[in-house]
N, C-alpha and C positions, 0 to 999 in steps of 0.2 A: 127441301134439304133437311136431312136428319139432324136432331139436336146433338150437341157435342157429347152429352152423356150417353147417347146411343152409339155414336161413331167410334168412341174410344174402345168399348168392348169388341166391336167388330174388327177394329184395327189389330187388337191383341189376338183375336181369333185367327185372323189371316196370317199374322206373324208366326203364331204357333204352328199352323198347318204348313207354312213354308219351311220352318225349322225341322218339323217331323219328316217332311219329304227329303230335305237335304241330308238328314241323319240316317234315313233308311238305306239298307244295303242295296247295291245294284242287283238287278234281277238275275244276272248271269252267275252270281256267287252260289246260288242253290245248286248249280250243276258243276261247280268246281271244287273237287276234294281239297281239303286244307292240309298243307304240309306233305302232300304226295310228291311223286317225281314229276318234274315239269314236262318231261317227254311224254308222259301219259295223260296229260290234260286234254280234254276234248277241245275242238276248234273254237267253241264259244268262249273259252277262257283265254284265248290268245289273239293278238293282233299280228298278222303275218304280212310280209311284203311279197305278195304273190306275183310272179312274173310268168307270162304266158309264152315265153320263147323257149321253154323246155321241150324235150323230145317226147312226143306222145307215146305212152306205154312204157316209158323208162323212168327209173327213179330220179327224183330231183330234190334238192335241198333248198329250203326257204328260211330266211331270217325272221324270227318271231320275237315278240316281247309279251310278257305276261301282263294281262289287263290289271288296272288298279284294284287294290284290295285282295287280289289273288295271291296266296302264299304257296310256294312250291320249292323244292330243293333239287340239287343235282345228285349224281351218284355218290358224292362224298358228304351228303347231308348238309350241304351249304346252300343257303337261300340263293335263288337264281331269278334274274329278271329278264335275261335275254337268252335265246337258245336257237338251235337249228332243228327244223322238223323235216324229215325225209319221207316222201310218199310218192306213189305213182303219179306221173304227170297225166292228168285227165280232168276234164270238166265234170261237175257233179252229175250232169244228165247222161254222162257216158259210163257211170258206175255200173257194175254188175247188179242184177236184181236183188242180190242178197244184202246189198249195202245201202238200200234206200227203202222207204216205206211210202206207199201210195194210198190215197183215200179210196175206199170202195164205194160202189153205187149199186142200188137195187133197181135202177131204171133202165136196165138192158136185159136182153135175152141171152142166156148162156147156151141153151140148146138150140143152135141155129147153124146152118151150113151155107156159106162159110161162117166161122166163128165171128162174133161181133166184138168190135173194139169200142172203147170210150176214152175220152181225154180226161186224165186224172191229175190232180195236184200231188206231186211227190216231194219228199224231203229226205235228204241224206241223213243217215243215222248219226247219233250224237258223237260217236267216237271216230267217225270217218273224216279224213282230210281230203279235200278236192278243190279244184279251181272254180271260180265263178259263183253264181247264186246257188245256195244250198237248197232252195225251193224252186222247183221247175215243173213243167208240164210234160206228161209222157202218155203215149198211146199204149194202152194195156188191154189185155183180153178181159172181157166180161167174165168174172170168176167169183160169184157169190153163191151162197147156199141158203135155202129156207128151212133146212133141217130134215129134208126127206131122205130116207135111206134106200139105196138101190136094192139091197138084199131084201128089204121088206116089200118093196114094190114087186120084185120078181117072185117072191114066195106067194104073195096074194094073187098074182097073175096065174101061177101054176095051179094053186089050190081053189081059189074062189073067183078066178077070172071070168067064168061063165056068168056070174052074178054082177060083174062090173066092179068088184071090190078094188081091183088095182087102179082103175080109173078114178073111182071115188077117193081113194087114198091120195092120188096125185092132184086132186082138186079139179079134175075134169068131169064135172057133174053131168053135162049133156051126153058125153060119150059113155059115162057110167050108166045112165038111165037107158041109153040105147042098147047096151050090152045086156042089161038086166031084163028088159022086156023082149029081147030077141033071143034070150038064152045063149048069149055069147055069139050071136050070129050063127046059131046052130053049130057052134063049136069052131067054125072057121075063124071068126074074129078072135076068139080066145087063143087059138094057136098062133095067129099073126101077132097078137099083143105079147105073148110070151117071147117071141123072137125079137120084136122091136124093143121091148123093155130090156131084154137080155143084152142087146148090143148097145143100149143107151140112146137109141134114136128117139124113143118116147120118154119124156121127162116131166117134171112138175109143171103144173099149169102157170105158175108164177115166173117161169123162165129161169129158175135157179138150177144149180148143179146138185147132184146127189152127194151125200156124205158117205 
């Protein structure tokens, strides 16, 4: 057991940390503009009584209260604590793609037929109101890029395709060497690659999209 002379400073240290934690502002305050209009506050600043018996796709009004330490005003510049928020009745996972953001991945192939999907964790944008969990999973198309330009690949295929420059550029070293030592398959391979790159059938070796 620690001596009393050691325990007392530790006690004061713990009390100080607890007081600092109690006095620190809530994390949501950083996203809540001070003294702005309450109706323009993002969802993280409000506690709303969401009811799910509204008509999907129609406007619905919900009673909300401003979270502690959040200051906002109504149209008359009077401080307000309760208000009604009106938005389209729909769950967050039903939002249009422009109203949520999904995490991308580089572990899938974008150049594939049929196009490849992956399961992504998505979050509704800060200013969007919706029902249910704001973070949800969504099946989305594989849609990432490694920085390869379609115009560059096509230009190389037309001008230096016989030496495999287009395939080298796309990271396809085996095919590039094959074209180099066969003089573009005596020209036939070169013509085929111009067509395939032109229509986007041949893409980067890492499976990404052109930019």
